[in-house]
C-alpha positions in Angstrom: -48.3 -183.3 -30.0 -50.8 -181.8 -27.7 -48.3 -179.2 -26.7 -47.8 -178.3 -30.3 -51.4 -178.0 -30.8 -51.6 -175.9 -27.7 -48.9 -173.6 -29.0 -50.6 -173.4 -32.4 -53.9 -172.5 -30.7 -52.1 -170.0 -28.6 -50.3 -168.6 -31.6 -53.6 -168.6 -33.5 -55.3 -166.9 -30.6 -52.5 -164.3 -30.5 -52.8 -163.9 -34.3 -56.6 -163.6 -34.0 -56.1 -161.2 -31.1 -53.6 -159.3 -33.1 -55.9 -159.3 -36.0 -58.7 -158.2 -33.8 -56.5 -155.5 -32.4 -55.5 -154.6 -36.0 -59.2 -154.5 -36.9 -59.8 -152.4 -33.9 -56.9 -150.2 -34.8 -58.1 -150.1 -38.4 -61.6 -149.3 -37.2 -60.2 -146.6 -34.9 -58.0 -145.4 -37.7 -61.0 -145.4 -40.0 -63.1 -143.6 -37.4 -60.3 -141.2 -36.8 -60.0 -140.7 -40.5 -63.7 -140.2 -40.9 -63.6 -137.9 -37.9 -60.6 -136.1 -39.4 -62.4 -135.9 -42.7 -65.5 -134.7 -41.0 -63.4 -132.2 -39.1 -61.6 -131.2 -42.3 -65.0 -130.9 -44.0 -66.2 -128.8 -41.1 -63.0 -126.7 -41.2 -63.4 -126.4 -44.9 -67.0 -125.3 -44.6 -66.0 -123.0 -41.8 -63.1 -121.7 -43.9 -65.5 -121.1 -46.8 -68.0 -119.5 -44.5 -65.2 -117.3 -43.1 -63.9 -116.6 -46.6 -67.4 -115.6 -47.7 -67.9 -113.6 -44.6 -64.5 -112.0 -45.2 -65.5 -111.2 -48.8 -68.8 -109.8 -47.5 -67.0 -107.8 -44.9 -64.5 -106.6 -47.5 -67.4 -105.7 -49.8 -69.2 -104.0 -46.9 -66.0 -102.2 -45.9 -65.5 -101.2 -49.6 -69.1 -100.0 -49.8 -68.7 -98.1 -46.5 -65.4 -96.7 -47.6 -67.0 -95.5 -50.9 -70.0 -94.2 -49.1 -67.7 -92.3 -46.6 -65.6 -91.0 -49.5 -68.7 -89.9 -51.3 -70.0 -88.3 -48.1 -66.5 -86.7 -47.6 -66.7 -85.3 -51.1 -70.2 -84.0 -50.5 -69.0 -82.4 -47.2 -66.0 -80.9 -49.1 -68.3 -79.7 -51.8 -70.8 -78.4 -49.2 -67.9 -76.7 -47.4 -66.7 -75.2 -50.7 -70.2 -74.0 -51.6 -70.6 -72.6 -48.1 -67.3 -70.8 -48.4 -68.3 -69.5 -51.8 -71.7 -68.4 -50.4 -70.0 -66.8 -47.5 -67.6 -65.0 -49.8 -70.4 -64.0 -52.1 -72.5 -62.9 -49.1 -69.5 -60.8 -47.8 -69.1 -59.3 -51.3 -72.8 -58.5 -51.5 -72.6 -57.0 -48.0 -69.7 -54.9 -49.0 -71.4 -53.9 -52.3 -74.6 -53.1 -50.3 -72.5 -51.0 -48.0 -70.9 -49.2 -50.9 -74.3 -48.8 -52.6 -75.7 -47.5 -49.3 -72.8 -45.0 -49.0 -73.2 -44.0 -52.6 -76.9 -43.6 -52.2 -76.3 -41.6 -49.0 -73.8 -39.4 -50.8 -76.1 -39.1 -53.7 -79.0 -38.2 -51.4 -76.9 -35.6 -49.7 -75.9 -34.2 -53.1 -79.5 -34.2 -54.2 -80.6 -32.6 -51.0 -78.0 -29.9 -51.6 -79.3 -29.5 -55.1 -82.9 -29.5 -53.9 -81.9 -26.8 -51.4 -80.3 -24.9 -54.3 -83.4 -25.5 -56.3 -85.5 -24.1 -53.5 -83.4 -21.0 -53.5 -83.7 -20.9 -57.3 -87.5 -21.2 -56.9 -87.4 -18.3 -54.5 -85.4 -16.4 -57.0 -87.8 -17.5 -59.7 -90.7 -16.2 -57.6 -88.9 -12.9 -57.2 -88.0 -12.9 -60.9 -91.7 -13.6 -61.8 -92.7 -10.8 -59.5 -90.1 -8.6 -61.1 -91.2 -9.8 -64.5 -94.8 -8.9 -63.7 -93.7 -5.6 -62.3 -91.5 -5.2 -65.4 -94.4 -6.0 -67.6 -96.6 -3.5 -65.9 -93.7 -1.0 -66.1 -93.3 -1.8 -69.8 -96.9 -1.2 -70.4 -96.8 2.0 -68.5 -93.7 3.0 -70.5 -95.4 2.1 -73.8 -98.5 4.1 -72.8 -96.2 7.0 -71.8 -94.3 6.6 -75.1 -97.6 6.7 -77.0 -98.6 9.9 -75.2 -95.2 11.4 -75.8 -95.4 10.4 -79.5 -98.8 12.1 -79.8 -97.5 15.2 -78.1 -94.4 15.1 -80.2 -96.4 14.7 -83.4 -98.6 17.6 -82.3 -95.5 19.7 -81.6 -93.9 18.8 -84.9 -97.1 19.7 -86.8 -97.3 23.0 -84.9 -93.6 23.6 -85.6 -94.1 22.7 -89.3 -97.0 25.1 -89.5 -95.0 27.8 -87.8 -92.0 27.2 -90.0 -94.3 27.4 -93.0 -95.8 30.6 -91.7 -92.3 31.9 -90.9 -91.2 31.1 -94.4 -94.1 33.1 -95.8 -93.8 35.9 -93.4 -90.0 36.0 -93.2 -89.8 38.9 -95.7 -92.5 40.8 -93.9 -91.0 40.2 -90.5 -87.6 41.3 -91.7 -89.2 44.5 -93.1 -91.2 45.0 -89.9 -88.1 44.5 -87.7 -86.2 47.0 -89.9 -89.0 49.5 -89.5 -89.2 48.8 -85.8 -85.5 49.3 -85.4 -85.6 52.5 -87.4 -88.7 54.0 -85.7 -89.5 54.4 -82.0 -93.1 55.5 -82.2 -95.9 54.1 -80.0 -97.2 51.9 -82.8 -93.8 50.2 -83.2 -93.6 49.3 -79.5 -96.7 47.1 -79.8 -95.4 45.6 -83.0 -92.0 45.0 -81.4 -93.7 43.2 -78.5 -95.7 41.0 -80.9 -92.5 40.1 -82.9 -90.6 39.3 -79.7 -93.6 37.2 -78.5 -93.6 35.3 -81.8 -89.9 34.7 -81.6 -90.2 33.5 -78.0 -93.1 31.2 -79.0 -91.0 29.8 -81.8 -88.1 29.2 -79.5 -90.3 27.6 -76.8 -91.8 25.3 -79.4 -88.3 24.2 -80.6 -87.2 23.7 -77.0 -90.4 21.8 -76.2 -89.9 19.7 -79.3 -86.3 18.9 -78.3 -87.4 18.1 -74.7 -90.1 15.8 -75.9 -87.6 14.1 -78.3 -85.3 13.4 -75.4 -88.1 12.2 -73.2 -89.2 9.9 -76.0 -85.7 8.5 -76.5 -85.4 7.9 -72.7 -88.8 6.2 -72.7 -87.8 4.0 -75.6 -84.5 3.0 -73.8 -86.4 2.4 -70.6 -88.9 0.2 -72.5 -86.1 -1.7 -74.1 -84.5 -2.2 -70.6 -87.8 -3.4 -69.2 -88.4 -5.8 -72.1 -84.8 -7.1 -71.7 -85.4 -7.6 -68.0 -88.7 -9.4 -68.7 -87.0 -11.7 -71.3 -84.2 -12.4 -68.8 -86.8 -13.2 -66.1 -88.6 -15.5 -68.5 -85.3 -17.2 -69.5 -84.4 -17.6 -65.8 -87.9 -19.0 -65.1 -87.5 -21.5 -68.0 -84.1 -22.6 -66.6 -85.6 -23.0 -63.2 -88.5 -25.1 -64.6 -85.9 -27.4 -66.3 -83.9 -27.7 -63.1 -87.0 -28.4 -61.1 -88.0 -31.2 -63.5 -84.5 -32.6 -63.3 -84.6 -32.5 -59.5 -87.9 -34.3 -59.5 -86.4 -36.9 -61.8 -83.4 -37.2 -59.5 -85.7 -37.6 -56.5 -87.6 -40.4 -58.3 -84.2 -42.1 -59.0 -83.2 -41.8 -55.3 -86.5 -43.2 -54.2 -86.2 -46.2 -56.5 -82.6 -46.8 -55.3 -83.7 -46.6 -51.7 -86.6 -49.0 -52.5 -84.2 -51.4 -54.2 -81.8 -51.3 -51.3 -84.6 -52.0 -48.8 -86.0 -54.8 -51.0 -82.5 -56.4 -51.0 
């Protein structure tokens, strides 16, 4: 009986020990479970933190990528603008060179025209001098023509008077010549001399009248030539004045072109 009780106590003690071990194991399991849950919670929190950090990193990377792409676009745009500016600058440089060459050629041409204008001014001065001389000569010719006209008028009046007298005395002179031709006395010699002198005087007057007529015609032609030369000189002077004004305008244009080139 005592042995049975002993075995029961031993069995009970083993059961209690087993139960204690079970409780310990349960407690350990619970602690382990709690620790595992805690670890799982920590891992979960860590995973969430990592996930959030990853999202933030992705967002940051996306922002950085967008910023870089924007910067890259800006750089490409800047490069394109720089290329366009360079191209435009080269084009402007070439255009400036061409304009400079054109301006230089234009200046050379204008210098040549100015030189020609200077020669024309010299010619104009000579023409003015000739025109003045021609005007003086024209006045001299006009005065000479007036004198010749007065002399011619006097000669014509004298010739008209002589012709009138000759018409009146023609019959008497014819009779006198007939008498002179028929008689050879001393009285007829003086009369013959007077008749010959009258004829010679009439011939001299006619010859003088013809000479003065020719002189008058020559003076008129010379006056017309002098007037034509004076008009030609005036026309040449007018053309030179126009050309001088044009050359002055061209010089102003060249100066403005040069100023614009230097301003650029």
